[in-house]
C-alpha positions as CSV (number, residue, x, y, z in Angstrom):
1,M,0.0,0.0,0.0
2,T,1.2,3.5,-0.8
3,S,-0.1,6.7,-2.2
4,P,-0.1,7.9,-5.8
5,L,2.1,10.8,-4.7
6,N,4.8,8.5,-3.3
7,L,4.7,6.3,-6.4
8,A,5.0,9.4,-8.6
9,I,8.1,10.6,-6.7
10,Y,9.8,7.2,-7.0
11,D,8.8,6.7,-10.6
12,L,10.2,10.2,-11.5
13,S,13.5,9.2,-9.8
14,R,13.7,6.1,-12.0
15,E,12.8,8.0,-15.2
16,G,15.4,10.6,-14.6
17,T,14.9,13.9,-16.4
18,L,12.1,12.9,-18.7
19,G,9.5,15.6,-18.7
20,F,11.4,17.6,-16.0
21,R,10.3,21.2,-15.4
22,E,13.3,23.4,-15.0
23,E,11.3,26.3,-13.6
24,S,9.8,24.4,-10.6
25,G,11.8,21.2,-10.2
26,A,14.7,20.3,-7.9
27,R,17.7,18.2,-8.9
28,L,19.8,15.9,-6.6
29,E,22.9,17.0,-8.7
30,E,22.4,20.6,-7.5
31,A,20.8,20.1,-4.1
32,G,22.8,17.0,-2.9
33,P,25.9,18.8,-1.5
34,I,23.7,21.3,0.3
35,L,21.5,18.6,1.8
36,A,24.6,16.6,2.8
37,L,25.8,19.6,4.8
38,F,22.3,20.1,6.2
39,G,22.4,16.4,7.4
40,K,25.8,16.8,8.9
41,G,24.7,19.9,10.8
42,L,21.8,17.8,12.1
43,C,23.6,14.6,13.1
44,A,27.4,15.5,12.9
45,H,27.9,12.8,10.2
46,Y,28.5,13.4,6.5
47,L,26.1,11.1,4.6
48,H,26.8,10.7,0.9
49,P,23.9,11.8,-1.3
50,K,22.8,9.1,-3.7
51,S,19.8,8.6,-6.0
52,L,16.9,6.5,-4.9
53,H,17.4,4.1,-7.8
54,Q,20.9,3.3,-6.5
55,A,19.6,2.3,-3.1
56,P,18.9,-1.3,-2.1
57,R,15.3,-2.2,-2.6
58,F,14.6,-2.7,1.1
59,L,15.7,0.8,1.9
60,S,14.0,2.7,-1.0
61,N,10.6,0.9,-0.9
62,P,7.9,3.3,-2.2
63,H,5.4,1.4,0.0
64,R,6.9,3.3,3.0
65,V,6.6,7.0,3.8
66,F,10.3,7.8,3.8
67,P,13.4,6.1,2.4
68,F,15.6,4.5,5.1
69,S,19.4,5.2,5.3
70,D,22.1,2.6,5.7
71,G,24.0,5.0,7.9
72,R,26.4,6.1,5.1
73,E,24.1,7.5,2.3
74,L,21.2,9.8,2.0
75,Y,18.8,8.3,-0.6
76,L,17.0,11.1,-2.4
77,P,15.0,11.4,-5.7
78,E,17.3,12.3,-8.6
79,T,14.7,14.8,-9.9
80,L,11.6,16.1,-8.3
81,D,9.0,18.3,-9.9
82,I,5.8,16.9,-8.4
83,F,4.7,20.2,-6.9
84,D,4.2,23.5,-8.6
85,T,6.9,25.6,-6.9
86,P,10.6,24.9,-6.4
87,G,10.2,25.6,-2.7
88,E,7.8,22.7,-2.3
89,N,9.9,20.3,-4.2
90,R,13.0,21.2,-2.2
91,L,10.9,20.9,1.0
92,V,10.3,17.2,0.2
93,L,14.0,16.6,-0.5
94,R,14.8,18.3,2.8
95,L,12.4,16.1,4.7
96,Y,13.8,13.0,3.1
97,A,17.3,14.1,4.1
98,A,16.3,15.1,7.6
99,V,14.6,11.8,8.5
100,Q,17.6,9.8,7.3
101,A,20.1,12.0,9.1
102,G,17.8,11.8,12.2
103,Q,18.5,8.1,12.4
104,W,22.1,8.9,13.6
105,E,20.9,11.7,15.9
106,W,18.3,9.5,17.6
107,G,20.3,6.2,17.9
108,T,19.0,4.0,15.1
109,F,22.5,2.6,14.7
110,Q,23.1,1.8,18.3
111,H,24.2,-1.8,19.1
112,P,24.9,-4.0,22.1
113,C,28.4,-4.8,23.0
114,V,30.1,-7.8,21.2
115,E,30.4,-9.9,24.4
116,E,26.6,-9.8,25.1
117,I,25.8,-10.9,21.5
118,D,28.4,-13.6,21.5
119,G,27.1,-15.0,24.8
120,L,23.6,-15.2,23.4
121,W,24.0,-16.4,19.9
122,G,27.7,-16.8,19.2
123,D,27.2,-14.4,16.2
124,A,29.5,-11.6,17.4
125,S,31.7,-12.1,14.4
126,R,28.9,-10.8,12.2
127,L,28.5,-7.6,14.1
128,R,30.7,-5.3,12.0
129,E,31.1,-2.0,13.8
130,W,32.0,-0.2,10.6
131,E,28.6,-1.2,9.0
132,P,25.9,0.8,10.8
133,L,23.1,-1.7,10.0
134,S,25.0,-4.8,11.0
135,W,23.2,-5.2,14.4
136,I,19.8,-4.6,12.8
137,K,20.5,-7.3,10.2
138,L,21.7,-9.7,12.8
139,F,18.6,-9.2,15.1
140,L,15.9,-9.2,12.4
141,G,17.6,-12.0,10.6
142,R,16.5,-14.4,13.4
143,F,12.8,-13.9,12.8
144,P,11.0,-16.6,10.9
145,L,10.3,-14.0,8.1
146,P,13.1,-11.5,8.2
147,G,11.5,-9.5,5.4
148,L,8.3,-9.0,7.3
149,A,10.2,-8.2,10.5
150,G,12.3,-5.7,8.6
151,D,9.3,-3.9,7.2
152,I,7.7,-3.6,10.6
153,F,10.9,-2.3,12.2
154,I,11.5,0.3,9.4
155,T,8.0,1.6,9.8
156,V,8.1,1.8,13.6
157,E,11.7,3.3,13.6
158,T,10.8,5.8,11.0
159,A,7.8,6.9,13.1
160,R,10.1,7.3,16.1
161,V,12.7,9.4,14.3
162,T,10.0,11.5,12.6
163,A,8.4,12.2,15.9
164,S,11.7,13.2,17.5
165,L,12.5,15.5,14.6
166,S,9.0,17.1,14.9
167,R,9.6,17.8,18.6
168,A,13.2,19.1,18.2
169,F,12.7,21.4,15.1
170,C,9.6,23.6,14.7
171,G,10.4,24.2,11.0
172,L,10.5,20.5,10.2
173,K,7.3,20.0,12.2
174,A,5.6,22.5,10.0
175,D,7.0,20.8,6.9
176,L,5.7,17.4,8.1
177,R,2.2,18.9,8.7
178,W,2.2,20.1,5.1
179,F,3.6,16.9,3.5
180,L,2.1,14.0,5.4
181,P,-1.6,14.8,4.6
182,R,-0.7,14.7,0.9
183,L,0.4,11.1,1.3
184,L,-2.8,9.8,3.0
185,E,-4.7,8.8,-0.1
186,S,-4.1,5.1,-0.6
187,S,-4.0,2.9,-3.7
188,Y,-3.8,-0.6,-2.1
189,P,-6.2,-2.6,0.1
190,H,-6.1,-1.7,3.8
191,N,-6.3,-5.3,5.1
192,T,-2.9,-6.5,3.8
193,P,0.2,-6.5,6.0
194,R,1.8,-3.7,3.9
195,G,-1.4,-1.7,3.9
196,I,-1.8,-2.0,7.7
197,L,1.8,-0.8,8.2
198,W,1.2,2.2,6.0
199,D,-1.9,3.0,8.0
200,L,-0.1,2.4,11.3
201,F,2.5,5.1,10.5
202,F,-0.2,7.7,10.0
203,A,-2.4,6.6,12.9
204,L,0.6,7.1,15.2
205,F,0.6,10.8,14.2
206,G,-3.1,11.2,14.7
207,Y,-4.2,10.9,11.0
208,R,-7.3,8.7,11.3
209,E,-9.2,9.8,8.3
210,G,-8.4,7.7,5.2
211,V,-6.7,4.9,7.2
212,S,-7.9,1.4,7.9
213,P,-10.6,1.0,10.6
214,V,-9.9,-2.8,11.0
215,D,-9.4,-4.2,14.4
216,T,-5.9,-5.3,13.6
217,L,-4.7,-1.7,13.2
218,E,-6.3,-0.6,16.4
219,E,-4.5,-3.4,18.3
220,M,-1.2,-2.4,16.6
221,V,-1.6,1.3,17.4
222,R,-2.1,0.4,21.1
223,E,1.1,-1.6,21.0
224,A,3.2,1.0,19.1
225,M,2.0,4.3,20.5
226,R,4.9,4.6,23.0
227,V,7.3,4.8,20.1
228,V,6.3,8.4,19.2
229,Q,6.4,9.6,22.9
230,P,9.4,11.6,24.3
231,G,12.2,9.4,25.4
232,A,11.5,6.5,23.1
233,N,14.7,4.7,21.9
234,L,15.9,2.0,19.6
235,K,15.1,-0.8,22.1
236,D,11.4,0.4,22.1
237,S,11.3,0.1,18.3
238,L,12.7,-3.4,18.5
239,Q,10.4,-4.5,21.3
240,I,7.4,-3.2,19.3
241,T,8.6,-5.1,16.3
242,V,8.7,-8.2,18.3
243,A,5.1,-7.5,19.6
244,L,3.6,-6.7,16.2
245,Y,5.3,-9.5,14.2
246,P,2.9,-12.3,15.3
247,I,-0.1,-10.2,14.3
248,L,1.1,-9.5,10.8
249,E,2.6,-13.0,10.2
250,K,-0.9,-14.5,11.0
251,L,-2.5,-12.1,8.5
252,L,0.2,-12.9,5.9
253,R,-0.4,-16.7,6.3
254,E,-4.1,-16.2,5.7
255,A,-3.3,-14.3,2.5
256,R,-0.1,-16.0,1.5
257,D,-1.4,-17.2,-1.9
258,M,-1.9,-13.6,-2.9
259,Y,1.1,-12.0,-1.0
260,K,3.5,-14.9,-0.8
261,S,6.4,-12.9,-2.2
262,A,5.5,-9.5,-0.8
263,F,8.4,-9.5,1.7
264,Q,10.8,-11.9,0.1
265,D,12.3,-10.0,-2.8
266,W,14.1,-7.4,-0.7
267,A,14.7,-9.7,2.3
268,H,17.3,-11.6,0.3
269,D,19.2,-8.4,-0.3
270,L,19.1,-7.4,3.4
271,F,19.7,-10.7,5.1
272,L,20.6,-13.8,3.0
273,S,23.7,-12.1,1.5
274,S,25.1,-11.3,4.9
275,L,23.9,-14.1,7.3
276,A,25.1,-17.5,6.5
277,N,22.6,-19.3,8.7
278,Q,19.6,-18.0,6.8
279,G,19.9,-21.0,4.5
280,E,19.5,-23.3,7.5
281,R,16.2,-22.0,8.6
282,P,13.3,-24.4,7.6
283,T,11.0,-22.6,5.2
284,S,8.5,-23.4,2.6
285,R,9.0,-22.8,-1.1
286,H,7.8,-19.2,-0.7
287,G,9.9,-18.5,2.4
288,I,7.0,-18.8,4.9
289,P,7.9,-21.1,7.9
290,P,5.9,-24.3,8.2
291,Q,2.8,-24.2,10.2
292,G,4.4,-26.3,12.9
293,S,6.7,-23.4,13.9
294,S,5.7,-21.7,17.1
295,T,6.0,-18.0,16.3
296,L,4.8,-17.0,19.8
297,T,7.6,-19.1,21.4
298,I,10.2,-17.5,19.1
299,M,8.9,-14.0,19.9
300,E,9.0,-14.7,23.7
301,G,12.6,-15.6,23.3
302,M,13.4,-12.5,21.2
303,A,11.7,-10.3,23.8
304,E,13.8,-11.9,26.6
305,T,16.9,-11.3,24.5
306,L,16.1,-7.6,24.2
307,D,15.5,-7.2,27.9
308,G,19.0,-8.4,28.7
309,L,20.9,-6.3,26.2
310,T,22.6,-3.0,27.0
311,F,22.7,-0.7,24.0
312,L,25.8,1.4,23.3
313,E,26.1,4.7,21.4
314,A,27.0,4.2,17.7
315,R,30.7,4.7,17.0
316,L,31.6,8.0,15.4
317,P,33.6,7.7,12.2
318,A,37.2,7.2,13.1
319,G,38.1,9.9,10.6
320,S,36.6,12.6,12.7
321,G,39.6,13.1,14.9
322,E,39.4,15.4,17.8
323,F,41.2,18.7,17.3
324,L,43.0,19.5,20.6
325,S,45.0,22.7,20.4
326,E,46.7,25.3,18.2
327,S,50.0,24.9,19.8
328,L,51.8,22.0,21.6
329,K,52.1,22.2,25.4
330,M,55.4,21.3,27.0
331,E,53.7,18.6,29.0
332,V,51.0,16.3,27.6
333,T,48.7,14.1,29.7
334,E,47.2,11.4,27.6
335,K,43.9,9.7,28.3
336,R,44.0,6.0,28.4
337,N,41.5,3.1,28.6
338,A,40.5,2.1,32.1
339,A,42.0,-1.3,31.6
340,E,45.5,0.2,31.1
341,K,47.6,2.6,33.1
342,P,45.3,5.5,34.1
343,T,47.7,8.3,33.2
344,L,50.9,8.7,31.1
345,K,52.8,11.9,31.2
346,V,55.5,12.9,28.7
347,N,58.0,15.1,30.4
348,F,60.7,16.9,28.5
349,P,64.1,17.2,30.2
350,A,64.3,20.3,32.3
351,D,67.6,21.4,30.7
352,R,66.3,21.2,27.2
353,A,63.8,23.5,25.6
354,H,60.8,21.9,23.8
355,S,62.0,23.3,20.5
356,D,65.2,21.3,20.9
357,V,63.3,18.0,21.1
358,F,60.8,18.5,18.3
359,P,61.8,21.8,16.6
360,E,59.3,21.5,13.8
361,L,56.3,20.8,16.1
362,V,56.4,24.0,18.2
363,E,53.4,25.6,16.5
364,C,51.2,23.2,14.7
365,K,47.7,21.7,15.0
366,R,47.5,18.5,17.1
367,F,45.0,15.7,16.7
368,I,44.2,12.4,18.5
369,Y,43.1,9.3,16.7
370,P,42.2,5.7,17.6
371,E,44.0,2.7,16.3
372,W,42.8,-0.8,15.5
373,D,44.4,-3.6,17.6
374,Y,43.7,-6.8,15.8
375,L,44.9,-8.9,18.8
376,R,42.4,-7.3,21.1
377,G,39.7,-7.2,18.4
378,S,38.9,-3.6,19.3
379,Y,40.1,0.0,19.0
380,R,42.7,1.6,21.2
381,R,41.0,4.9,21.9
382,D,43.0,8.2,21.9
383,W,46.1,6.2,21.0
384,V,47.9,8.2,18.3
385,T,49.0,11.8,18.4
386,L,49.2,13.4,15.0
387,Y,50.7,16.8,14.2
388,Q,49.7,18.7,11.1
389,L,52.7,20.6,9.9
390,E,52.4,23.7,7.8
391,K,56.1,23.6,6.8
392,L,59.3,21.7,7.3
393,P,62.7,23.1,8.1
394,D,64.7,23.8,4.9
395,E,66.7,20.6,4.6
396,G,68.7,21.6,1.5
397,G,68.8,23.7,-1.6
398,K,66.0,24.0,-4.1
399,R,65.6,21.6,-6.9
400,D,63.6,21.6,-10.1
401,L,60.9,19.0,-9.3
402,L,59.6,18.7,-12.8
403,K,62.9,18.6,-14.7
404,G,62.7,15.8,-17.3
405,W,58.9,15.7,-17.1
406,E,58.1,18.9,-19.1
407,Q,56.5,17.1,-22.1
408,L,54.3,14.9,-19.8
409,V,53.2,18.0,-17.9
410,Q,52.0,19.7,-21.1
411,E,50.4,16.5,-22.4
412,V,48.4,15.8,-19.2
413,S,47.4,19.4,-18.7
414,R,46.1,19.7,-22.3
415,Q,44.1,16.4,-21.8
416,F,42.5,17.6,-18.6
417,R,41.7,21.1,-20.1
418,M,39.8,19.4,-22.9
419,I,37.8,17.3,-20.5
420,R,36.9,20.4,-18.6
421,H,35.4,22.1,-21.7
422,Q,33.6,18.9,-22.6
423,E,31.9,18.8,-19.2
424,R,30.4,22.2,-19.4
425,R,27.1,23.1,-21.1
426,W,25.0,26.2,-21.5
427,R,22.2,26.8,-19.0
428,K,19.8,29.3,-20.5
429,R,16.9,31.5,-19.3
430,L,18.8,33.0,-16.4
431,E,18.3,36.4,-14.8
432,D,22.0,36.9,-14.5
433,G,24.9,35.1,-16.3
434,E,28.1,35.1,-18.3
435,E,26.6,36.1,-21.7
436,I,23.4,37.4,-23.2
437,D,21.3,34.8,-24.9
438,L,20.6,36.4,-28.2
439,E,17.6,34.2,-29.0
440,E,15.9,35.1,-25.7
441,A,16.9,38.8,-26.1
442,L,15.4,38.9,-29.6
443,Q,12.2,37.2,-28.3
444,G,12.0,39.7,-25.5
445,E,12.3,42.6,-27.9
446,L,9.5,41.2,-30.1
447,E,7.3,40.8,-27.0
448,R,8.0,44.3,-26.0
449,R,7.0,45.7,-29.4
450,S,3.9,43.7,-29.3
451,G,2.9,45.1,-25.9
452,I,3.6,41.9,-24.0
453,P,5.7,42.2,-20.8
454,P,9.1,40.6,-21.8
455,S,10.9,37.9,-19.8
456,E,13.9,39.1,-17.8
457,K,15.6,35.7,-18.2
458,T,17.8,36.7,-21.1
459,Y,21.2,35.5,-19.9
460,M,23.1,32.2,-20.1
461,E,26.2,30.7,-18.6
462,K,28.2,27.5,-18.8
463,R,27.8,25.1,-15.9
464,R,29.4,21.8,-15.2
465,R,27.3,18.7,-16.0
466,T,29.2,16.4,-13.8
467,R,29.2,16.0,-10.0
468,E,31.6,17.9,-7.8
469,V,34.9,16.1,-6.9
470,S,37.3,16.6,-4.0
471,A,40.6,14.7,-4.3
472,F,43.1,14.1,-1.5
473,L,46.6,13.1,-2.6
474,L,48.5,11.6,0.3
475,I,52.2,11.0,-0.3
476,D,54.5,8.7,1.7
477,L,57.5,10.7,3.0
478,S,59.1,7.8,4.9
479,A,62.8,7.1,5.0
480,S,62.5,4.2,2.5
481,T,61.7,6.7,-0.3
482,S,65.2,8.0,-0.2
483,Y,66.5,5.0,-2.2
484,P,67.7,5.8,-5.7
485,I,66.1,4.4,-8.9
486,E,68.4,2.0,-10.6
487,E,66.9,1.9,-14.1
488,G,65.0,4.0,-16.7
489,S,65.4,7.5,-17.9
490,H,65.3,8.8,-14.3
491,E,68.0,6.6,-13.0
492,G,69.8,8.1,-10.0
493,E,66.7,10.1,-8.8
494,T,65.1,8.9,-5.5
495,V,61.7,7.3,-5.2
496,L,60.5,10.4,-3.3
497,Q,61.5,12.7,-6.1
498,V,59.3,10.6,-8.5
499,L,56.4,10.5,-6.0
500,L,56.5,14.3,-5.5
501,A,56.9,14.9,-9.3
502,S,53.8,12.7,-9.8
503,G,51.9,14.8,-7.3
504,A,53.0,18.1,-8.9
505,I,52.0,16.8,-12.4
506,M,48.6,15.9,-11.0
507,A,48.2,19.3,-9.3
508,Q,48.9,21.2,-12.5
509,A,46.4,19.0,-14.4
510,L,43.7,19.3,-11.8
511,E,44.1,23.1,-12.0
512,Q,43.1,22.8,-15.6
513,L,40.2,20.5,-14.8
514,G,38.8,22.6,-12.0
515,D,38.3,19.8,-9.4
516,R,39.0,20.6,-5.8
517,Y,42.2,18.9,-4.5
518,C,44.8,19.0,-1.9
519,L,48.4,17.6,-1.4
520,Y,49.7,16.2,1.9
521,G,52.7,14.1,2.9
522,F,53.0,11.8,5.9
523,S,55.7,10.3,8.1
524,G,56.6,10.3,11.8
525,Y,58.2,8.2,14.5
526,G,56.1,6.3,17.1
527,R,52.5,6.7,18.0
528,K,53.1,10.1,19.7
529,Q,54.7,11.8,16.8
530,V,52.9,11.1,13.5
531,E,53.5,13.9,11.1
532,V,51.3,15.0,8.3
533,L,52.7,17.9,6.1
534,R,50.3,20.2,4.4
535,I,51.7,20.9,1.0
536,K,48.5,22.5,-0.5
537,S,45.1,22.7,1.0
538,F,41.7,22.5,-0.7
539,S,41.2,26.3,-0.4
540,E,44.5,27.3,-2.0
541,R,45.3,27.8,-5.7
542,L,48.5,26.1,-6.9
543,G,51.3,28.5,-7.0
544,K,55.1,28.7,-7.5
545,E,55.5,28.5,-3.7
546,H,53.9,25.1,-3.5
547,L,56.2,23.6,-6.2
548,E,59.2,25.1,-4.4
549,R,58.0,23.7,-1.1
550,M,57.7,20.2,-2.7
551,G,61.2,20.6,-4.2
552,R,62.7,21.1,-0.7
553,I,61.0,18.0,0.9
554,R,63.3,15.2,1.9
555,S,62.6,11.7,3.1
556,R,61.6,11.7,6.8
557,K,60.9,8.8,9.2
558,S,58.5,5.8,9.4
559,T,55.2,4.9,7.8
560,R,52.3,4.9,10.3
561,M,49.8,4.8,7.5
562,G,46.6,4.2,9.4
563,A,46.7,7.5,11.3
564,A,47.5,9.4,8.1
565,V,44.5,7.9,6.4
566,R,42.2,8.8,9.3
567,H,43.5,12.3,9.2
568,A,42.8,12.5,5.4
569,H,39.3,11.1,6.1
570,H,38.8,13.8,8.7
571,I,39.7,16.6,6.3
572,L,37.6,15.1,3.5
573,S,34.5,14.8,5.8
574,A,34.2,18.6,5.7
575,E,34.1,18.6,1.9
576,P,30.6,19.0,0.3
577,A,31.5,17.2,-2.9
578,S,29.5,14.2,-4.0
579,L,32.6,12.3,-5.0
580,K,35.5,12.2,-2.5
581,L,38.7,10.5,-3.6
582,L,41.6,9.5,-1.3
583,M,44.7,8.5,-3.3
584,V,47.6,7.1,-1.3
585,L,51.0,7.0,-3.0
586,S,53.5,4.8,-1.2
587,D,56.6,2.6,-1.7
588,G,56.0,0.0,0.9
589,F,53.9,-1.5,3.7
590,P,52.9,0.3,6.9
591,Q,55.7,0.2,9.5
592,D,56.7,2.1,12.6
593,C,58.8,1.5,15.7
594,D,55.8,0.7,17.9
595,Y,53.2,-0.3,15.3
596,G,52.5,-3.5,17.2
597,D,54.4,-5.3,20.0
598,D,57.2,-6.4,17.6
599,R,58.8,-4.0,15.1
600,G,59.2,-6.8,12.7
601,D,55.5,-7.8,12.8
602,R,53.7,-6.4,9.8
603,E,50.3,-7.7,10.8
604,Y,49.4,-4.9,13.2
605,G,50.1,-2.1,10.7
606,L,48.3,-3.9,7.9
607,Q,45.2,-4.5,10.0
608,D,45.1,-1.0,11.3
609,T,45.5,0.5,7.8
610,A,42.9,-1.8,6.4
611,H,40.4,-0.6,9.1
612,A,41.3,3.0,8.4
613,L,40.6,2.6,4.7
614,M,37.4,0.7,5.4
615,E,36.2,3.5,7.8
616,A,36.8,6.1,5.0
617,E,34.9,3.9,2.4
618,M,32.0,3.4,4.8
619,D,31.8,7.2,5.1
620,G,31.5,7.8,1.4
621,V,35.1,8.3,0.5
622,V,36.7,6.3,-2.4
623,P,40.2,5.2,-1.3
624,F,42.8,4.0,-3.8
625,C,46.3,2.9,-2.9
626,I,49.1,3.1,-5.5
627,S,52.4,1.3,-4.6
628,V,55.7,1.4,-6.5
629,D,56.8,-1.7,-4.4
630,S,57.1,-4.7,-6.6
631,A,56.0,-6.9,-3.7
632,G,52.9,-4.6,-3.1
633,N,50.4,-7.2,-4.1
634,D,51.3,-9.4,-1.1
635,Y,50.0,-6.8,1.4
636,L,47.7,-4.5,-0.5
637,R,45.3,-7.3,-1.3
638,R,44.9,-7.7,2.4
639,M,44.4,-4.0,3.1
640,C,41.7,-3.3,0.4
641,S,39.7,-4.8,-2.3
642,A,41.2,-5.5,-5.8
643,R,39.5,-2.5,-7.3
644,N,41.0,-0.1,-4.7
645,Y,44.7,-0.6,-5.4
646,L,47.3,-0.8,-8.1
647,V,51.0,-2.0,-8.0
648,L,53.3,-0.4,-10.6
649,K,56.2,-2.5,-12.0
650,S,58.4,0.6,-12.3
651,V,58.6,3.8,-10.2
652,G,59.1,5.8,-13.4
653,D,55.6,4.7,-14.6
654,L,53.8,6.6,-11.8
655,P,53.8,10.1,-13.2
656,R,52.2,8.9,-16.5
657,Q,49.8,6.4,-14.8
658,L,48.5,8.6,-12.0
659,P,46.4,10.9,-14.2
660,K,44.8,7.9,-15.9
661,I,44.0,6.3,-12.6
662,Y,42.4,9.5,-11.4
663,L,40.2,9.9,-14.5
664,R,39.1,6.3,-14.3
665,L,38.1,6.7,-10.6
666,R,36.3,9.9,-11.4
667,D,34.3,8.4,-14.2
668,H,33.3,5.1,-12.7
669,W,32.4,6.0,-9.1
């Protein structure tokens, strides 16, 4: 059951721009970055805007009032011109974004601790902390009909979040009062499970006209009413799901010949692909458990399970490091986990000034990040201290970074400049713009002479057709990059020189393309002194001083890659672009003096970096690792998926291959 209005919104999203009205419609391409920032302001998480037709079926079902987020994306109509004014169409997009962002704000992605789940079901290994919906999948997957349980939960949880939004924000409350009555008209029978769930949502908000009067609905409203009351939480939604499930499963059994596949199509996407034991559950051909199964007994067990669980706050993205201070203090007290030593102080010798110990860290920004300990199976909180350096001491004379690459610089810059012109198109009928539209101006003059008030929209300008891109180039500055190249036309140059030349070539090409980008390098020694050097920020234009700064950089220390990736993730999280790329250029595996208990143990660093890359990817960032280490396949395939890394046979190939890799990522993500 749904309304014609809801179906029209979803159908328009699938049809794209067919019949789209420029004067009154709203586009995801234009509104997406703004709505992503709106969502981040509401819940402190950047959720990646995506079209509804890209969403899994169980999250973008038009038979529900609002789409449901997976904790990483905002699913919004690609185009919307259902209503007559742009403001009304944008209002609907804003409501869709607010309800999905509200899931983070009001605890939809909370989960019990791993030990409690493991003690109950032995399924703790399936609770993946980096996947916000993993606990919901795990819990609902234990119902006889996961698809039905999922539909109940999403309806009830959406009502809880919507009610919380309405109480917290008067503006959104007014928007909901305008939008919800327009969805009331139904187009499916009221006495089906899906129809009753639709009516349940509206009945919880006091909309009784136009909803089902059947006894089943009244019983469900009594059970679920507490979910829209102040103080309702995720456990309430789950308990109500357990209470309502037997009612609707009974109704579904009675009508199973007609609705036998109603909840099975999307249930496979949500559960069967992630829970191995789903195939072991006894079901009939159409996924409905045999009549001998005792649903009430199962639900009693599920209710007891919920009563014994303690829910924890959802983990913030590890990339959102905590900014601590503008300058380093001479004595630092570090917070530690309760299970370890309560306090650790770093005292500098009384006879030595701080500038003598870490001269380049006297005035720089300082961040604290967690680190994944694979032996403990959890994060070490506040474990790594990272310093963002604005400059390094001049370690030698200037060098021409691009000497020998001049022809490649011209070739790549010309290619990117052509792409930029191809991506722009004329937008006409504007009140202000780059040029006068002669056709519109002539038409306006004819109207004026005919006594008709002419249109003021006589300007046009070129705008980009493609989505906005923010690219983060992270360059390894570790000591191992000081080794000289032994073959090719650049024999005798160091690996670092080629890495920096590649970054400089990319920077000049991206200036031609117009994409936002930044350049950083990373190194450090030990968990208390990870260094990230800012070469060029997102807000700066590439200038001579940046190339000169890169020409003075020398190889530094170790490769604590996980912390550097988390810092890049943190910086990218503030970018409003719809596509965020993180490209890591390195010559070896992650290694540091205390990256694990044993310096020679690679596993700790590999696992931590793999989690850092995964955290970024779950937050909408596209990570890509490029290694010039011939043995890179051995460890990169364990750090990221095959599509997220590339190993080059020769260091000298990097400057030519890097722009190609960038364009491929830009076009296919």
